[in-house]
C-alpha positions in Angstrom: 9.9 11.7 -5.0 13.2 9.8 -4.6 12.9 7.5 -1.6 16.1 6.3 0.1 15.7 3.4 2.5 18.1 0.9 3.9 16.1 -2.4 3.5 17.6 -5.4 5.2 21.0 -3.7 5.3 20.9 -3.0 1.5 20.5 0.6 0.3 17.5 1.2 -1.9 16.8 4.4 -3.8 13.7 4.4 -6.0 11.2 6.9 -7.3 7.7 6.6 -5.6 4.6 8.5 -4.7 5.3 9.7 -1.1 1.8 8.6 -0.1 2.3 5.0 -1.4 2.0 2.5 1.5 5.4 1.1 2.4 3.9 -2.4 1.8 3.6 -1.7 -1.9 7.0 0.0 -2.1 8.6 -3.1 -0.6 6.7 -5.6 -2.7 6.3 -3.8 -6.1 9.3 -1.4 -6.2 11.9 -3.3 -4.2 10.6 -6.7 -5.3 10.7 -8.3 -1.8 7.6 -10.5 -1.6 7.9 -11.8 2.0 5.8 -9.0 3.4 2.2 -9.9 2.8 -1.0 -8.0 2.2 -3.8 -9.0 4.6 -6.7 -6.8 5.6 -5.4 -3.4 4.3 -6.6 -1.8 7.5 -3.6 -2.3 9.8 -5.5 -4.8 11.8 -4.3 -8.3 11.0 -0.5 -7.8 11.1 0.4 -9.7 7.9 2.2 -6.6 6.6 4.2 -6.0 9.7 7.8 -5.0 9.5 10.4 -2.9 11.4 11.2 0.7 10.7 14.2 1.8 12.8 13.4 -1.0 15.2 9.7 -0.1 15.6 7.1 -2.6 14.5 4.7 -1.0 12.0 1.8 -2.1 9.8 3.2 -1.3 6.4 -0.2 -1.3 4.6 -1.1 2.0 6.3 2.4 3.5 6.7 3.3 6.0 4.0 6.6 5.4 2.3 7.7 9.0 2.9 7.8 8.2 6.6 10.4 5.5 6.0 12.6 7.8 3.8 16.2 7.8 5.3 15.4 5.0 7.7 16.3 1.4 8.2 13.6 -1.2 7.3 13.7 -4.8 8.2 11.4 -7.2 6.5 10.8 -10.9 7.1 13.6 -11.6 4.6 16.0 -9.6 6.8 15.3 -11.4 10.1 17.5 -14.4 9.4 20.4 -15.1 7.0 19.2 -18.7 6.6 
């Protein structure tokens, strides 16, 4: 499935399994390594990022749920 996401104000359109966790889409497909893997159970918060302004745990958030939305990672929080 083609996934279209605005990541840190940059459009990203990549092929991915719709059930892939957003964490792995961000890290492995979009090559943004600031978002970290922690527990893998949405408990620790290491993988947290914003989807349309709502804080989510990306390790348990299917990438299909972010399709067409704005995602902000740690890299997008500050220009410096």
